C-alpha positions as CSV (number, residue, x, y, z in Angstrom):
1,M,0.1,-0.1,0.3
2,R,1.4,3.8,-0.9
3,K,0.6,7.0,0.0
4,V,2.2,10.4,-0.6
5,S,2.8,12.9,2.1
6,S,2.8,16.5,2.5
7,S,6.0,16.7,1.0
8,N,5.6,14.9,-1.8
9,K,7.8,11.7,-1.5
10,T,6.0,8.5,-1.9
11,D,5.8,6.1,1.4
12,F,5.5,2.3,1.5
13,T,3.7,1.8,4.6
14,N,3.3,-1.5,3.5
15,P,4.7,-2.6,0.1
16,S,2.5,-5.2,-1.8
17,S,5.9,-6.4,-4.1
18,F,9.6,-5.5,-3.5
19,I,12.3,-5.1,-6.8
20,L,14.6,-7.8,-6.1
21,L,18.0,-5.8,-8.5
22,S,20.2,-9.1,-8.7
23,I,23.5,-8.5,-8.6
24,P,24.5,-4.7,-8.9
25,G,27.2,-3.9,-11.1
26,L,27.4,-7.3,-12.6
27,Y,24.9,-6.8,-15.1
28,V,26.6,-7.7,-18.1
29,A,27.7,-10.6,-17.1
30,H,24.4,-11.8,-15.7
31,I,24.2,-14.7,-18.3
32,W,27.0,-16.4,-17.9
33,I,26.6,-16.2,-13.8
34,S,23.2,-17.4,-14.2
35,I,24.8,-20.2,-16.4
36,F,26.9,-20.9,-13.6
37,F,24.0,-21.1,-10.8
38,C,22.1,-23.2,-13.1
39,T,24.5,-26.0,-13.4
40,M,25.7,-26.2,-9.5
41,Y,21.6,-26.1,-8.3
42,A,21.8,-28.9,-11.4
43,I,24.2,-30.8,-9.8
44,A,22.5,-30.0,-6.3
45,V,19.7,-31.8,-7.1
46,L,21.5,-34.5,-8.3
47,G,23.7,-35.4,-6.2
48,N,21.5,-35.0,-3.2
49,F,18.8,-37.1,-4.8
50,I,21.8,-40.5,-5.4
51,I,22.6,-40.1,-1.7
52,L,19.1,-40.0,-0.7
53,F,17.9,-43.2,-2.7
54,I,21.2,-45.2,-2.1
55,V,21.0,-44.7,1.7
56,K,17.2,-45.6,1.4
57,T,17.4,-48.6,-0.8
58,E,20.6,-49.8,1.0
59,A,19.8,-51.6,4.9
60,S,23.3,-51.6,5.7
61,F,22.7,-47.9,5.5
62,H,20.6,-47.0,8.5
63,G,22.7,-46.0,11.2
64,P,23.2,-42.6,12.6
65,M,26.3,-41.4,10.4
66,Y,23.6,-42.0,7.2
67,Y,20.7,-40.7,8.8
68,F,21.7,-37.6,9.6
69,L,23.5,-37.5,6.1
70,C,19.7,-37.4,4.7
71,M,18.6,-35.0,6.7
72,L,21.9,-33.4,5.5
73,A,20.6,-33.7,1.8
74,I,17.3,-32.8,2.2
75,T,17.8,-29.3,3.8
76,D,19.9,-28.4,1.1
77,L,17.8,-29.5,-1.8
78,L,15.6,-27.5,0.2
79,L,18.0,-24.3,0.5
80,S,18.6,-24.4,-2.6
81,T,15.5,-24.1,-4.4
82,A,13.8,-21.9,-2.3
83,T,16.6,-19.2,-3.9
84,V,17.4,-20.7,-6.9
85,P,14.5,-20.9,-8.5
86,K,13.6,-17.0,-8.5
87,M,16.9,-16.2,-9.0
88,L,17.2,-18.1,-12.7
89,S,13.8,-15.7,-13.4
90,N,15.0,-12.8,-12.6
91,F,18.1,-13.4,-14.6
92,W,16.9,-14.8,-17.9
93,F,13.5,-13.2,-18.3
94,N,14.0,-10.4,-15.8
95,S,11.3,-10.8,-13.4
96,R,12.3,-8.9,-10.9
97,E,9.2,-8.7,-8.6
98,I,8.0,-10.5,-6.0
99,D,4.7,-10.4,-3.7
100,F,5.7,-9.1,-0.2
101,S,4.4,-12.0,1.4
102,A,6.0,-14.1,-0.9
103,C,9.7,-12.1,0.1
104,L,9.1,-12.8,4.1
105,T,8.0,-16.9,3.1
106,Q,11.8,-16.7,1.2
107,M,13.6,-15.2,3.8
108,Y,11.8,-17.6,6.3
109,F,12.5,-20.3,4.5
110,I,16.2,-19.4,4.1
111,H,17.0,-18.5,7.3
112,C,15.2,-21.1,8.7
113,F,16.8,-24.0,6.5
114,S,20.4,-22.8,7.2
115,M,19.9,-22.2,10.9
116,M,18.3,-26.8,10.4
117,E,21.7,-27.4,8.2
118,S,23.6,-25.8,11.2
119,G,22.3,-28.0,14.0
120,I,22.9,-30.9,11.2
121,L,26.6,-30.5,11.2
122,V,26.4,-30.2,15.1
123,A,25.1,-33.5,15.3
124,M,27.0,-35.3,12.6
125,A,29.8,-33.8,14.8
126,F,28.4,-35.7,17.7
127,D,27.8,-38.6,16.2
128,R,31.6,-38.9,15.1
129,Y,32.7,-37.9,18.7
130,V,30.6,-40.4,19.9
131,A,30.9,-43.4,17.6
132,I,35.1,-42.3,18.1
133,C,35.7,-41.5,21.4
134,D,32.3,-44.2,23.4
135,P,31.6,-46.2,21.0
136,L,30.4,-49.0,23.4
137,R,27.6,-46.5,23.7
138,H,26.6,-45.2,20.9
139,S,23.5,-47.0,20.0
140,T,22.4,-46.0,23.1
141,I,23.2,-42.3,23.3
142,L,22.4,-41.5,19.8
143,T,18.5,-41.8,19.1
144,N,17.9,-40.5,15.3
145,S,14.3,-39.2,15.6
146,V,14.6,-37.0,19.4
147,I,18.1,-35.6,18.1
148,G,16.4,-35.3,14.1
149,L,12.9,-33.4,15.5
150,A,15.3,-31.1,18.4
151,V,17.1,-29.9,14.9
152,V,14.0,-29.4,13.0
153,M,12.3,-27.7,15.5
154,R,15.0,-25.4,16.7
155,G,14.8,-24.1,12.9
156,I,11.2,-23.7,12.9
157,M,11.3,-22.0,16.1
158,L,14.4,-19.7,16.3
159,V,13.7,-18.1,13.0
160,L,10.1,-17.0,13.7
161,P,10.3,-14.0,14.5
162,Y,12.7,-12.4,11.1
163,P,9.0,-12.6,9.0
164,F,6.9,-11.4,11.8
165,L,9.5,-8.2,12.6
166,V,9.9,-7.0,8.9
167,S,6.4,-7.2,8.3
168,R,6.0,-5.0,11.2
169,W,8.2,-2.5,10.2
170,P,7.0,0.7,8.1
171,Y,8.9,1.1,4.1
172,C,9.0,4.5,3.6
173,R,12.4,4.7,1.3
174,T,12.4,2.2,-1.5
175,N,10.9,-1.0,-2.0
176,I,14.3,-1.6,-3.8
177,I,16.5,-4.6,-3.3
178,P,19.7,-5.0,-4.3
179,H,20.1,-9.1,-4.4
180,T,19.2,-12.1,-5.8
181,H,16.9,-13.0,-2.8
182,C,15.1,-11.7,0.1
183,E,17.9,-11.9,2.5
184,H,17.2,-10.8,5.9
185,M,19.1,-7.7,6.5
186,A,19.3,-6.6,3.3
187,V,15.4,-6.5,3.8
188,V,15.7,-4.5,7.2
189,K,17.5,-2.4,5.5
190,L,14.5,-0.7,3.6
191,A,12.4,0.6,6.8
192,C,12.7,3.7,8.3
193,G,11.2,2.5,11.4
194,D,13.3,1.6,14.6
195,T,14.8,-1.5,13.2
196,H,17.1,-2.1,16.4
197,V,15.4,-5.2,18.3
198,S,15.5,-7.4,14.1
199,R,19.0,-6.0,14.3
200,Y,20.1,-7.5,17.4
201,Y,18.1,-10.3,17.3
202,S,19.9,-10.7,13.9
203,I,22.9,-10.2,15.4
204,F,21.9,-13.2,18.6
205,M,21.2,-15.2,15.9
206,I,24.6,-15.2,14.1
207,F,26.6,-14.9,17.3
208,C,24.8,-17.0,20.0
209,V,23.2,-19.9,18.2
210,K,25.1,-20.6,15.3
211,G,28.4,-19.4,17.3
212,L,28.0,-21.9,19.5
213,D,27.3,-23.9,16.6
214,M,30.2,-23.8,15.4
215,I,32.1,-23.9,19.6
216,F,30.2,-27.6,20.1
217,I,31.6,-28.6,16.8
218,A,35.2,-27.5,18.0
219,V,34.9,-29.1,21.2
220,S,34.1,-32.5,19.4
221,Y,36.7,-31.9,17.3
222,T,39.5,-31.5,19.4
223,Q,38.3,-34.7,21.2
224,I,38.0,-36.4,18.1
225,L,41.8,-35.9,16.9
226,R,43.0,-36.4,21.1
227,A,41.7,-39.5,20.4
228,I,42.8,-40.1,17.3
229,F,46.4,-40.0,18.0
230,S,46.2,-41.7,20.7
231,L,45.4,-44.7,18.5
232,P,48.5,-47.2,18.7
233,T,49.7,-47.1,14.4
234,K,49.5,-44.3,12.0
235,D,47.0,-46.9,9.5
236,A,44.6,-46.9,12.4
237,R,44.9,-43.0,13.0
238,L,44.9,-42.7,9.1
239,K,41.4,-44.7,8.8
240,T,40.0,-42.8,11.5
241,L,41.0,-39.5,10.2
242,G,39.6,-40.7,7.0
243,T,35.7,-40.8,8.8
244,C,35.8,-37.6,10.0
245,S,37.6,-35.8,7.0
246,S,33.7,-35.4,4.3
247,H,32.3,-33.9,7.7
248,L,35.3,-31.5,8.1
249,C,34.9,-30.2,4.2
250,S,31.0,-29.7,4.6
251,I,31.7,-27.5,7.8
252,L,33.8,-25.4,6.2
253,A,31.9,-24.8,3.1
254,F,29.0,-24.6,5.1
255,Y,30.7,-22.1,8.0
256,I,32.9,-19.6,5.7
257,P,30.6,-18.2,3.4
258,L,27.8,-17.8,5.9
259,R,30.7,-15.9,8.0
260,F,31.6,-13.4,5.6
261,S,28.2,-12.7,4.8
262,S,27.0,-12.0,7.5
263,L,29.6,-9.8,8.9
264,T,30.2,-7.8,5.7
265,H,25.4,-7.4,6.0
266,R,25.8,-6.1,10.0
267,F,29.4,-4.4,10.2
268,A,29.3,-2.8,6.7
269,L,32.8,-3.8,6.2
270,N,34.3,-1.6,2.9
271,V,33.2,-4.4,0.3
272,P,31.6,-4.4,-3.2
273,L,27.8,-5.1,-3.2
274,H,28.3,-7.0,-6.6
275,F,31.5,-9.1,-4.4
276,H,28.6,-9.3,-1.2
277,V,25.9,-10.3,-3.3
278,L,28.0,-13.4,-4.9
279,I,29.1,-14.1,-1.5
280,A,25.8,-15.3,0.2
281,N,25.2,-17.2,-3.2
282,V,27.9,-18.7,-2.6
283,Y,26.6,-19.7,1.0
284,L,23.0,-20.6,-0.2
285,L,24.3,-22.8,-3.7
286,V,28.1,-24.3,-3.1
287,P,26.9,-26.6,0.1
288,P,24.4,-28.2,-1.3
289,M,26.6,-28.8,-4.6
290,L,29.8,-30.0,-2.0
291,N,28.0,-32.5,0.2
292,P,27.0,-35.0,-2.4
293,I,30.7,-34.8,-4.3
294,I,32.3,-34.6,-1.0
295,Y,30.5,-37.4,0.9
296,G,30.1,-39.6,-2.5
297,V,33.9,-39.0,-2.7
298,R,35.3,-39.8,0.5
299,T,33.0,-42.4,2.1
300,K,33.9,-45.8,0.8
301,Q,30.3,-47.1,1.2
302,I,28.9,-44.8,-1.3
303,R,31.9,-44.3,-3.8
304,G,31.1,-48.3,-3.6
305,R,27.4,-47.6,-4.3
306,V,26.9,-45.0,-7.1
307,P,28.7,-47.5,-9.8
308,W,25.6,-49.9,-9.4
309,L,23.5,-47.2,-9.3
310,F,23.7,-46.2,-13.2
311,T,24.8,-50.4,-14.7
312,H,22.6,-52.3,-12.2
313,K,19.5,-53.4,-14.3
314,G,16.3,-53.9,-11.9
315,T,13.4,-56.1,-12.3
């Protein structure tokens, strides 16, 4: 809803839609960027569906580690699907407008699935810790359904204030978002009211919630490495370390661009806008693309089943 003030200034007190500018400053390269993003999305979809199919059809994979891997694959699919279709329609068909409610929905799902992914990585780190440091209690300590439900509910509940608060702010500057998707802070910056609650809650989420996730992962892997280096033989140390390498790669692929994107948005670091937007998209697209590749290459059991998937002649 628009209204015109006495000073002839257009106020967006409740805008019916936002305009996504995609990647400002790189318009001439949009077609090439779109091909790159589309390729990454196609790899992510194919790779994660393969992981899900292999784990579902192989009874020996029905354990905690593969349960969390399936959760990670589903979350990756949902996270990338929440952004890429609208992004590609912007690149290819110049479809920049997004309805206000659709923008809030996209914002919620992006941050909800991101929060779930962070929680899954913590659960996988804890799984590796128990499996290596206390293997006899591995099956009794880890209860798949309880941990999975906790991870999902944490993501659903903690992100709810994002769209709720954003829907309450008045918008009197512009309805143009210089981004490829409805990123939370990019929308909050358009509001003209006192948005400190949104900003402080966002800082709480990134530092206290995901920051604690990183601390838990670091503590788990500190104990894991201590246990690994106390093993009697080099072969045993290398074999045990190899079981953790894929998870470590996933952690780095997720948290490094996440930290960079969050810090530049909240503390106005001297980073070109187009570079920040690209990093934000890397954070949303690279982990879903890399995770199935990492686990497919580094996990012997999955690597051995991939050729069977394409050559098996079922009845």
